N, C-alpha and C positions, 0 to 999 in steps of 0.2 A: 598592082594588086587590086583585085575586085572585092566585092562585098563578101562573097563566099570564102575567099582566102582570109579575109579579115576575121570572119567568124571562127575559122579554124585556128587562127593565131590566138584568139581570145580563149577558146576551149583548151588549147594546149597550155596557155599561160595559167588557166585555172587549175590544171592538174599539177604543174610544176611549182606554182606559188605556195602550195601547202608544205612540201618538204623544205623549200627554201625559207619560208616563214618560220618553220620549226627550228631550222638550223640557226637562224639569226635572231630569233625571239621577236619577230615582227608579225602583225596580223596579215593573213593572206589577202583580205579585201583591200587593205591599204597598198600592198604590193601590186595588186591588179589595177588599182587606180593609177599608180605610178607608171605601170606598163601602158595604160591607155594614154597618159599624157605624152610619153615618149613616142607612141605611134601617131598621136595627133600632130606633132611638129614635123613629122617626116613627110616630104613632098609626095612620095609615091603611095601614101596611104590615103584611101578615099574618105570623104565624109560619110558618116553613118546615115544610111537612108532607111530609117524606120519611122513610120508615122507616129507622132507623139502619143496619139490616142491608143496605140497598141502596146506601149512600153509597160504600163501597169498591168493590163490584162495578161500579157505574156509572161512577165517575170514575177509578179507579186504572189499569185496564187500558189505555185509550188513552193516558194520560199516560206510563206506563212504556214502552209501545211506541214512542211518539214520541221519548222520550229515548234509547232504545237505538239508534234509527236514526242518531243523531249520533255513535255510537261504534262499536267493533268488538270482536270476541272477542280479537283480538291485544292490544288495549290493556288489556283486563281482565286477561289472563294476565300481561302485563308488570307490572301494578300490583297483583298479587295480595297482596303483603305489606302495603303501606299500606292497601289496602281491607280486608283481614282485621283489621288493628289497629283500624280505625275502625268498620267495619260489623258486626263480630262482638264483638271484645273490648271496645270502648268501650261498646257497647250493654249488654253484661252489667254492666260496671262502673257505668254510669249508672243502670241499673235497680236494682241492689242499694243504691247510695248513696242514691238518692231514696227507696227503700222504707224504709231505716233512718231517714232524717230525718223522713219523713212519719209513720212509726209512732211516733216519739218526740214529735212536736209536735201531732198531731191526736189528741185524747183518744178512746180506744176503737177506733181504726182497726186492724183485724186485719192480721197480717203478709201474708196472701195478697192482701188488697185493696190493701195498700201496694205489693206487688210489681206488681200489675196497673197501678197508677198509674205506677210507675217505668217499666214496659215501654211504656206507651202514649205517654209523653212522651220516651222515650229517643232515638228515631230522628229526626235532622234530615230535613227534607222534600226529596226529590229535585227536585221541580218548582221550589220556591223557590230552591234552591241553583243549579240550572242556569240559571234565568232571570236571577238576579242576576249570576252569574259571567259569563254571556255578554254581558250589557249593559254591564258595567263594563270589559270588555277585559282580563280577568286573564290571566296566563300560562297557556298551554295545559296545562302540567303540573298547575297547581292545579285548573283546570276538570276535568281527567281524574279527579283524586282525588275531588273533590267529587261528580262524577257517579257514580263507582263506589261511593262511600260511600252516597250517597242512594238508589241503586237497590237495593243489597243489604241495607242496614240494616233495611228494613221486614220482610225475611224473618225475621231474628233476633227483632226486637221483637214481631212478630205471634205467633210461636210461643210466646215467653215469656208474652205476654199471655193467650193461650188456656189455657196451663198454670195460670197464677195464677187466672184466672177459674174454671176447673174446680175448683181447690182451694177457693176461696172459696165457691162454690155448693154443693159436696158436703160440705165440712168435713173432707176428708181429702187427703193429699198423699203421693205416692210418687216418690222421686228417680229410681229406675231406670225407672219408667214414664214420667216426664217426659223422660228422656234418650232412651228408645225412641221416644216420640212425635216428638221432634225429628228423629231419624234417619229414621224412616219418612216423615215429612212431606217431608223433602228428597228422598228417593229417589223417592217418588210424583210429586213436582213435576218432577223431572228427567226421569222417564220420560214423563210427559204432555207436557212441553214438547218433547222430542225427537220423539216420535211425531207430534204435531200440526205441528211444524215441517216434518218430512219429508213428511207428507201434504199440507200446504198448499203446499209447494214443487212437488209433483207436480201438484196441482190448478191452480196458477197457470199451469203449462206447458200444461195441457189447455184452459184457458179461452181464452187467446190474446188476448181483447179487453181493451183498457186499462181501460174502465169497470168490467168485471166483476172484473178483477184487483185494482183499487184497492178496490172494494167488499168483496172477500174479505179484504183486509188489515185492514179495519175490524172484521170479524166475528171474525177469528182470535184477537186478544188476549182478547176476551170469552169465547170458547169455551175457551181455554186456562185462564183463571182459574176459570170455573165448574166445568169438568170436574175440575180438580185439587182444588178445595174439596169437591166431591161425593165424591171418593175420599179425603178427609181428608189431602190434601197442601197444600202452600203455594201458593196461587194466585199470589202475587207472583213466587215463584221460577219457576213454570211459565211465566208471561208473559215473564219475562226470558229463559228458555231458548229459548222459541219465537222471540222477536224476534231474539236473537243468531244462532240457526240460519238464519233467513230473511235476515238482514243478510249472513251469510257465504256462503250458497249460492244465494240467489234473485236474484242480480244478473246481468242480461244486459247486457253492455257495449254491444250494438247496439240495445237497446230504449230508444231515446232518449225517445220520447213518453211511455211509461209512467213512466220515471224522473222526467221533468220534472213530469208531472201528479201523480205520487205525492208528490213533495216539496211541491208547492203544497197538495195536499189535506191532508197531515199537518201542515203549518204552520197551516192554518186550524183543524183539529181541536185542535191543541195550544193555540192562542190562546184559542179559545172555552171549551174544557173547563177550562183553567187559570183563566180569569177567573171562571167559574161556581163552581169549587171554592173559590177564596179569597174570593169574595163570600159564599158560604155560611158560611165561618168567621166573617166579620164579623157576619152575621145571627144567629149564635148568642148575640150580646149579649143578646137577648131572655131566654133561659133564665138567663144569668148574673145579670141584674138581678133576676129573680124569685127565684132561689136566695139571693142576698145580702141580700134585704130584711131590714133590722134587724140584720144581722150583717156589715156591710161591713168594719169594722176587723179582726175576727177572721179572716175569709176572705181578705182582701187580705194580711194578715200571713203566713198559711200559704202562699198562692200566691207571695208575694215571696220567702219563704225557699226554697221549692222551685226557683223560677226562679234564684236565686243559686247553688244547688247545681248545677243543670244547667249553667249557664254556667261555673262554677268547675271542675267535674269535667272538662269538655272541655278547658279550658286546661291543667290539671294532667296530663292524659293526653297531650295533643299534644306538650308540651315533651320528655318523655323518649322518647316514641314516635318523634318526628322525629329526635332525636339517635341513637337505636338504628338507625333505618332508614338514616341517613347513614353510620354506621359499617359496617353490613353492605353498603351500596351501594359504599363505597370499597374494601372487601376483594374484591369480586367484580365481574365484568364484566356489570353489569345495565343495561338500558335503561329501568328503571322511572322513573316520574315522582315526584319528591319535592320538598318546599319547599327552596329553596336558601339562604334567609336567615330571620332571625327576623321580618322584616317579613312575609314570605309565611306564616309560621306563625301570626302574629297575625291575618292576614286569614282564614286557614282556621278559626281559632278563632271569630272573630266572624261567620262565615258559617253557623253551625250553627242555622239557623232551623227551627222546627217548623211543621207544616202539615196537609195533608189527612188523612193516615193517623192522626195523633194525634186530630184531631177525630172522625173516624169511629169509632175505637176507644173514645173516651170516651163517645160517645153510645150505643155498642153494649153498654155495661155493663148486665147484666141488672137487672131491677127487683126480682126475688125469688130467693131461694135454693131449693134442692130441698126444703127443709123448709117452704117457704111463707112464711118470714120475709122482710122487706124486705132487699135487699142492703145490707150494712153501709156506711154513710156514702157512699151513691152520689152524693148531691147535692154533698157536699164534694169528692169525687173529680173530678166533672165540672167544678166551678168551678175547682179548682186547676189542672186540665189546661188549661182555657180561659185562665186567667191566664198560664200559662207560654207557651202558643201565641201569645197576643196580645203578651206581653212580648217574645218573641224576634222575632216578625214586625215589630212596630212599632219597638221600641228598636234592634234590630240591623239590620233591613231599611232603616230610614230613615237610620241613621248609617253604614252600611257604605260607601256611595259616598264620603262625606267621609273615612272612615278609609283607603280605598284611595288617594285623592288625597294625603292627608297623608303616608302611608308611601311613596308613589312606586312602588307595585307596578303594573307594566305588562307587557303581553304582550311576549315576545321576538320582535319583528318581524324582526330580522336572521336569526334561526334559521328562522322561517317562510319568509322570502324565499329563503334558501338551499335549503330543502327544495322550494319551488316551482320554483326553477331546476333542481334535480335531476330533478324530475318532468317538466319541460319537455324536458330533454335526453333522458330516457328515452322520452318520447312521440315526439319527432322521430326518435330512433334506431329505434324500432319501425316508424314509417312508412317510413323509408328501407330497412329490411330487407325489408319487405313489397314495396316498389317494385322492389327488386332481384330478388325472387322472380318478380314479374310480368314483368320484362324478360327473365328466363331462359325463361319459358314462352310469351311473346307477343313479336311483332315490332313494337315501338313506333317510330313515326317519331321522328327525332332531335329535332325541335322539340317534340313532345309529351313525350318523355322528359325533356328539359331543363326544361320547364315543371313537370312532376310532381316533379322533384327540388327545384325551388325551392319548390313548395308543401309538400313534406315538411318542408323546413327551416322554413318559415314557421309550420307547426303549433306548433313549440316556441317560436318568437319571439312568436307571439300570446299564448301562455300567460305567458311571461316575456320581455319585450323585452331584458333584460340578458344573455341567454345568448349573443348573437351578438357579433361584432366591431363596431367603430365603423362601418366602411364598410358592412358588411352591414346594420347597424341603420339607417343612413341610407337605404340602398336599400329596406329594408323599410318605413320610415316613408313614403317617397314612394309606394310601392305601396299602403300603407294609406290615404293621403290620396285616391289615385285610387279605391280600393275604396269608401271612404266616400261619395265623390261618386256612384259608380255605384249604391250601395245606397240613397242618398237618392232618386235618380231612380226606382229600382225600387220603393222604398217608396211614392212618390207614384203610380206606375202601379198598384200593387196596391191602394192606397187608393181610387183612382177605380173600380177593378174591384169592390171590396167594396161601395162605396156603390151602384153600379148593381145588383149582385146583391141587396143588401138591400132596395132599392126594389122589386124584383120580387116580394118577399114579400107586399106589400100589393095587388098587382094581382089582378084578377078571374081566376079559373081557375088561378092559380099554386099548385103543390104545395109546401107549406112544407117537407116533408121533403127534396125535391129541392134547394130553395133552400139549406137548411141544410147539405146534403152538399157542394154547390159552395162554400159559404162556408167550411166547414171545410178544404177543399182550399186555398183562398186563404190561410187563416190559417196552415196548416202551411208554405206557401211563404214567408210573411212571417217565420217563425221561422228560416229557413235563412240 
């Protein structure tokens, strides 16, 4: 098997792992990690030949962009306090605690190298967190916090990692210089993200074509990441800024086709890239086995100790942080999302799985220092990091569904239904207001006006049937049954038309482009 065949196997596994995970109630990223481990122990499967410096730039930008599309700037600002406590403060605490423990148990491990180890395993993975949270049907407030933490903690961890690596490689460290680098990295990233977001928004308007617009959205996160890194900024923060800007300002309510096609496209990208990323994590078992040859007991002991520290620190931080957030939440009129019970706090604790960023940073540890000497304890750092990643993914990822069921943590469906009903009322009200404006400017026949008023009301009822009265709902249900019958017949008519047009594609002298254009017209009609 060569590298190309291995990539195909991972892509195929990414597709198959989704229905298999749904069937057995397991997260797809965890299944892909297990697949990677199985492939790693097979003799005919080659080692992954990807330069470590390319793993983050290739995998992280599209995953971050896809995750941001599911949220909004308003949600981030509302949850800024819990996100700060988890994505910034907790990353610092975890980094320092892991560094202290690793420095004390690994003989000869320098402080700077220990801090690098702490930084690279400090951030829970945003992809694993969102994939697991979405599949388990957790309350939306927990999903929001996990998404916010996962998206922003990489920013803090990567900056700390680079500072520690620079200190380990050069042999010197300056606290004020490190602080200045942190601030400059954030400023540069925000500037790049905003400029690219604004420019991309204008370019999307100029392109006009759905295919070109979606193609541009695939390039934008890569451009944002690379440009920010070239200017010594945070590529992760730049991608997040660009994605949030586009999510806020690039939405055209009437561009239905681009919105539907864009959602489908990014769902596909998210599924495939996530599968490949976590498959690569499992494939790193090759290097772990080689490193641990003859030293399994010692290295596993170190990895287990650090894993225990990572898990325990998260719990010990979440308990007081959740209590403090609740107290501040109760004193002020905030709409931020916070865990409402100790059950939800426990689920948040156990959902702190490590993933893609940690693997990429571990593999990117330099081979040598500036003096030409081997980087201190590089193999031990990589093995410990891999052990923590695998431990959190497999131990926590495989048991989290059971824990959620055991604690009875479920999404607040009543609240979601109430909000859906509210949106249905607002949509119907907007339609009625627009109809009144049309009636004032145009002379509509009475029959047509009455039918339009009924359709304006039905816009809301179709979104949420519970918004109308009993009699009006019964009348709507009767019309829906008639409409379904009409649509069924129309569907059969359009199906016959599509088969006839598609058959013409194989006829002599038929222009395939003309046939495809007519077929797309029929396809769009079928979606209405």
